[in-house]
C-alpha positions as CSV (number, residue, x, y, z in Angstrom):
1,M,192.4,234.8,143.8
2,D,189.1,233.4,144.9
3,T,187.9,233.5,141.3
4,L,191.0,231.7,140.1
5,L,190.6,229.0,142.7
6,L,187.0,228.6,141.8
7,W,187.7,228.1,138.1
8,T,190.7,225.9,138.8
9,G,188.9,223.7,141.3
10,F,185.9,223.3,138.9
11,H,188.1,222.2,136.0
12,V,190.1,219.7,138.2
13,F,186.7,218.2,139.2
14,I,185.5,218.0,135.6
15,I,188.8,216.4,134.4
16,A,188.5,213.8,137.2
17,L,185.0,213.0,136.1
18,L,186.2,212.6,132.4
19,L,189.1,210.4,133.5
20,F,186.8,208.2,135.6
21,D,184.4,207.9,132.6
22,L,187.2,207.0,130.2
23,G,189.2,204.8,132.5
24,V,186.6,203.0,134.5
25,V,183.1,203.1,133.0
26,Q,184.1,202.8,129.4
27,R,186.8,200.1,130.0
28,K,184.3,197.8,131.8
29,N,181.6,198.1,129.1
30,R,182.4,198.2,125.4
31,E,178.7,198.6,124.8
32,M,176.9,200.6,127.4
33,S,173.7,198.9,128.5
34,V,170.5,200.9,129.2
35,G,170.8,200.1,132.9
36,T,174.4,201.3,133.1
37,A,173.6,204.4,131.1
38,L,170.6,205.2,133.4
39,W,172.7,205.0,136.5
40,V,175.5,207.1,135.0
41,S,173.0,209.7,133.7
42,L,171.3,209.9,137.1
43,G,174.7,210.2,138.8
44,Y,175.5,213.2,136.6
45,V,172.1,214.8,137.5
46,V,172.8,214.2,141.2
47,L,176.2,215.8,140.9
48,A,174.7,218.8,139.1
49,L,172.0,219.2,141.8
50,L,174.7,219.0,144.6
51,F,176.7,221.6,142.8
52,G,173.6,223.8,142.5
53,A,173.1,223.4,146.2
54,G,176.7,224.6,146.7
55,V,176.0,227.6,144.5
56,F,172.9,228.4,146.6
57,F,174.9,228.1,149.9
58,F,178.1,230.0,148.8
59,R,176.8,232.5,146.3
60,G,173.2,233.1,147.3
61,S,169.7,232.1,146.1
62,E,169.7,234.2,143.0
63,A,172.9,232.6,141.6
64,G,171.6,229.2,142.7
65,L,168.3,229.7,140.8
66,E,170.2,231.0,137.7
67,F,172.4,227.8,137.8
68,L,169.4,225.5,138.1
69,T,167.4,227.3,135.4
70,G,170.4,227.3,133.0
71,Y,171.1,223.7,133.7
72,F,167.4,222.7,133.1
73,I,167.2,224.6,129.9
74,E,170.4,223.2,128.5
75,K,169.5,219.7,129.6
76,S,166.2,220.1,127.8
77,L,167.8,221.5,124.7
78,S,170.3,218.6,124.7
79,V,167.4,216.5,123.2
80,D,168.3,218.4,120.0
81,N,171.7,216.6,120.1
82,I,170.2,213.2,120.9
83,F,167.8,213.3,118.0
84,V,170.7,214.4,115.7
85,F,173.1,211.7,117.1
86,L,170.5,209.0,116.5
87,L,169.7,210.0,113.0
88,I,173.3,210.3,112.0
89,F,174.3,207.0,113.6
90,L,171.4,205.2,111.9
91,H,172.2,206.6,108.5
92,F,175.9,205.8,108.6
93,S,175.3,202.4,110.4
94,V,177.7,203.2,113.3
95,S,178.0,200.3,115.8
96,K,177.1,200.9,119.5
97,S,180.8,200.5,120.6
98,N,181.8,203.1,118.0
99,Q,178.9,205.3,119.1
100,R,180.4,205.5,122.5
101,R,183.8,206.4,121.1
102,I,182.4,209.2,118.9
103,L,180.2,210.6,121.7
104,F,183.1,210.7,124.2
105,W,185.4,212.6,121.8
106,G,182.4,214.7,120.6
107,I,181.6,215.8,124.1
108,L,185.3,216.8,124.7
109,G,185.2,218.9,121.6
110,A,181.8,220.3,122.6
111,L,183.2,221.4,126.0
112,A,186.1,223.2,124.4
113,M,184.0,224.9,121.8
114,R,181.2,226.0,124.2
115,A,183.8,227.4,126.6
116,T,185.1,229.5,123.8
117,L,181.6,230.6,122.7
118,I,180.5,231.4,126.3
119,I,183.5,233.5,127.1
120,A,183.3,235.3,123.8
121,G,179.5,235.8,124.2
122,A,179.7,237.1,127.7
123,S,182.6,239.5,126.8
124,A,180.7,240.8,123.8
125,I,177.6,241.5,125.9
126,A,179.6,243.3,128.5
127,T,181.1,245.5,125.7
128,F,178.1,245.8,123.4
129,H,174.9,245.9,125.5
130,W,172.8,246.0,122.3
131,L,173.8,242.5,121.5
132,L,171.2,241.4,124.1
133,Y,168.5,242.4,121.6
134,V,170.3,240.5,118.8
135,F,170.5,237.3,120.9
136,G,166.9,237.7,122.0
137,I,165.6,238.0,118.4
138,L,167.9,235.1,117.4
139,L,166.3,232.9,120.1
140,I,162.8,233.8,119.0
141,A,163.7,233.1,115.4
142,S,165.3,229.8,116.3
143,G,162.2,228.7,118.3
144,I,160.0,229.5,115.3
145,K,162.3,227.7,112.9
146,M,162.3,224.6,115.1
147,L,158.5,224.7,115.1
148,V,158.1,224.9,111.4
149,T,160.7,222.2,110.6
150,I,159.4,219.7,113.1
151,N,158.0,217.3,110.5
152,Q,160.7,217.7,107.9
153,E,162.7,214.5,107.3
154,P,166.4,215.2,106.8
155,D,168.1,213.7,103.8
156,L,171.5,212.7,105.1
157,S,172.6,211.3,101.7
158,R,172.8,215.0,100.7
159,N,174.5,216.3,103.8
160,R,176.8,219.1,102.7
161,I,179.5,218.4,105.4
162,A,179.9,214.8,104.3
163,R,179.9,215.8,100.6
164,F,182.6,218.4,101.3
165,M,184.8,215.9,103.2
166,R,184.5,213.2,100.6
167,S,185.4,215.7,97.9
168,H,188.4,217.2,99.7
169,F,189.8,214.3,101.6
170,R,190.6,210.6,100.9
171,V,187.8,208.7,102.8
172,T,187.6,204.9,103.0
173,E,184.4,203.2,101.8
174,D,184.0,201.2,105.0
175,F,184.7,201.5,108.7
176,E,188.1,200.4,109.9
177,G,187.2,199.2,113.4
178,D,187.4,202.1,115.8
179,R,190.1,204.0,113.9
180,F,189.7,207.5,112.7
181,W,192.6,207.4,110.2
182,V,194.4,204.6,108.3
183,R,197.3,204.3,106.0
184,R,197.1,202.6,102.6
185,D,199.9,202.5,100.1
186,G,201.7,205.2,102.1
187,L,198.7,207.5,101.9
188,L,196.6,208.7,104.9
189,Y,192.9,208.0,104.6
190,M,190.1,209.3,106.8
191,T,187.5,206.7,107.9
192,P,183.7,207.3,107.9
193,L,184.0,207.2,111.7
194,F,186.0,210.4,111.7
195,M,183.6,212.0,109.2
196,V,180.7,211.2,111.4
197,L,182.5,212.8,114.4
198,I,183.0,216.0,112.4
199,I,179.4,216.1,111.3
200,I,178.3,215.8,115.0
201,E,180.8,218.4,116.1
202,V,179.6,220.9,113.5
203,S,176.0,220.2,114.4
204,D,176.8,220.8,118.1
205,V,178.3,224.2,117.3
206,I,175.2,225.2,115.3
207,F,173.0,224.1,118.2
208,A,175.2,225.9,120.7
209,I,174.4,229.2,118.9
210,D,170.8,228.6,120.2
211,S,171.5,227.2,123.6
212,I,174.2,229.6,124.8
213,P,172.2,232.8,124.3
214,A,169.3,231.0,126.0
215,I,171.5,230.7,129.2
216,L,172.9,234.1,128.8
217,A,169.3,235.3,128.9
218,I,169.1,233.8,132.4
219,S,172.5,234.9,133.8
220,K,175.3,237.2,132.9
221,D,177.7,235.4,135.3
222,T,180.2,233.6,133.1
223,F,180.9,230.9,135.7
224,I,177.2,230.1,136.2
225,V,176.6,230.0,132.4
226,Y,179.7,227.8,131.8
227,S,179.2,225.4,134.8
228,S,175.5,224.8,134.0
229,N,176.4,224.1,130.3
230,V,179.2,221.7,131.3
231,F,177.1,219.7,133.7
232,A,174.3,219.3,131.1
233,I,176.8,218.2,128.4
234,L,178.7,215.7,130.7
235,G,175.6,213.5,131.1
236,L,174.7,213.7,127.4
237,R,176.4,210.5,126.3
238,A,174.8,208.4,129.0
239,L,171.4,210.1,128.3
240,Y,171.7,209.2,124.6
241,F,171.9,205.5,125.5
242,V,169.0,205.8,127.9
243,L,166.7,207.5,125.3
244,A,167.9,206.1,122.0
245,G,165.6,203.2,122.1
246,V,162.5,205.2,123.1
247,I,163.2,208.5,121.4
248,H,160.1,208.1,119.2
249,R,158.0,208.5,122.4
250,F,159.2,212.1,122.7
251,H,157.9,213.4,119.3
252,Y,155.9,216.3,120.8
253,L,158.7,217.4,123.1
254,K,160.0,219.4,120.1
255,Y,157.0,221.7,120.4
256,G,157.8,222.3,124.0
257,L,161.5,223.1,123.2
258,S,160.5,225.6,120.5
259,F,158.2,227.5,122.9
260,V,161.0,227.5,125.5
261,L,163.4,229.2,123.0
262,V,160.7,231.8,122.2
263,L,160.0,232.4,125.9
264,V,163.7,232.9,126.7
265,G,164.1,235.2,123.7
266,V,161.2,237.3,124.8
267,K,162.6,237.4,128.4
268,M,166.0,238.6,127.2
269,T,164.4,241.2,124.9
270,V,161.8,242.6,127.3
271,N,164.0,242.6,130.4
272,T,166.8,244.4,128.4
273,Y,164.3,247.0,127.1
274,Y,162.8,247.8,130.5
275,E,166.1,247.4,132.3
276,T,164.5,245.3,135.0
277,K,163.3,241.8,135.5
278,I,159.8,241.9,134.0
279,I,160.1,238.2,133.5
280,S,162.0,236.8,136.5
281,T,164.3,233.8,136.7
282,E,161.7,232.0,138.8
283,M,159.0,232.6,136.3
284,A,161.3,231.4,133.4
285,L,162.1,228.2,135.4
286,L,158.5,227.5,136.2
287,A,157.3,228.1,132.6
288,T,160.2,226.0,131.2
289,A,159.3,223.1,133.6
290,C,155.6,223.3,132.6
291,L,156.4,223.4,128.8
292,I,158.9,220.6,128.9
293,G,157.0,218.4,131.4
294,G,153.7,219.0,129.7
295,S,155.1,218.2,126.2
296,M,156.8,215.0,127.5
297,L,153.6,213.8,129.2
298,Y,151.6,214.5,126.1
299,S,154.2,212.7,123.9
300,M,154.1,209.6,126.2
301,Y,150.3,209.6,126.0
302,R,150.0,210.1,122.2
303,T,152.7,207.5,121.3
304,R,151.7,204.8,123.8
305,E,150.4,202.5,121.1
306,L,152.6,203.7,118.2
307,P,153.1,200.8,115.7
308,E,156.7,199.6,115.1
309,S,156.4,200.7,111.4
310,E,155.6,204.3,112.5
311,R,158.4,204.7,115.1
312,K,161.2,205.6,112.8
313,K,159.0,208.2,111.0
314,S,158.5,210.1,114.2
315,I,162.3,210.5,114.7
316,R,162.7,213.6,112.7
317,W,164.9,216.6,113.4
318,W,166.7,219.4,111.5
319,I,170.4,218.6,111.0
320,P,172.8,221.4,110.1
321,G,174.0,221.2,106.5
322,T,171.2,218.6,105.6
323,P,168.4,219.5,103.3
324,A,164.9,218.1,103.9
325,R,163.9,215.0,102.0
326,K,161.6,215.8,99.1
327,E,158.4,213.9,99.1
328,R,157.5,212.4,95.8
329,S,154.2,213.4,94.3
330,E,151.9,210.7,93.0
331,D,152.7,211.4,89.3
332,Q,156.5,211.3,90.1
333,K,156.3,207.8,91.7
334,P,157.6,205.0,89.4
335,D,155.1,202.8,87.6
336,V,155.4,199.3,89.1
337,N,152.7,197.8,86.9
């Protein structure tokens, strides 16, 4: 009964937050200013910390540390999503008001999909203990992949998801305001806005395959894993509008994130093998804070005088279903003489 009340109360609280966001914050501002986004983002962080304090008080220090570590890791990895959102919005020329619409529905979809993945992942681990090794190796491989693809520029004109949708559905050439679907001559057409939403949702599922095992490496408590994930995702839309204009200042943060994935993968693998906490939650939290904080400070220092012409070049990230842009060699470049 206590567990049922806990889950029910948590979901009622989350639904109330979403309704407030949709009915009050969004209605007042068609385009979210940086100032508003900053306050909303900070508000979500404060709520997460208050919730973490409640976990400390009611469920003990170990559960509280697991929540904070999971939340911090997921919040850090959400930079993945922000880089991807920005690159996709820039490529498809999505207006700021439509960016808010896509992000709201995208986050709703992300909450539903991650809940499914977390419950499935936790149940699978409880049944098949050896999956901990698989998840650990997956995290290490993901960290290495992130490291080696840092400077690859994605070619969104060849995105496989967009190509599939254009070849299998009727898609309008231009945006139709904030509409996802329109009717023309009695036929239903998808708009590019809905296509962008699908690309973002698919990308989030792929990134969740990295982030969810990362939190399962910290805690086996399904509620801790789920609640820390939810709080990190809830503030994602506001965080996007805070960082979108200065995301080029965080180029080296990607190195920190890649090492965090490797660290958490090693923690999961080693602790499972020795059947004890060789790498404790406190050590993982401290190491994650140092890696993320250090890479952010180094990024801010290295990009403090970055020319305007170089800023867009620094916004590079791997996007699911999108091949890297091929650089032309000197002998392949067209002769302009």
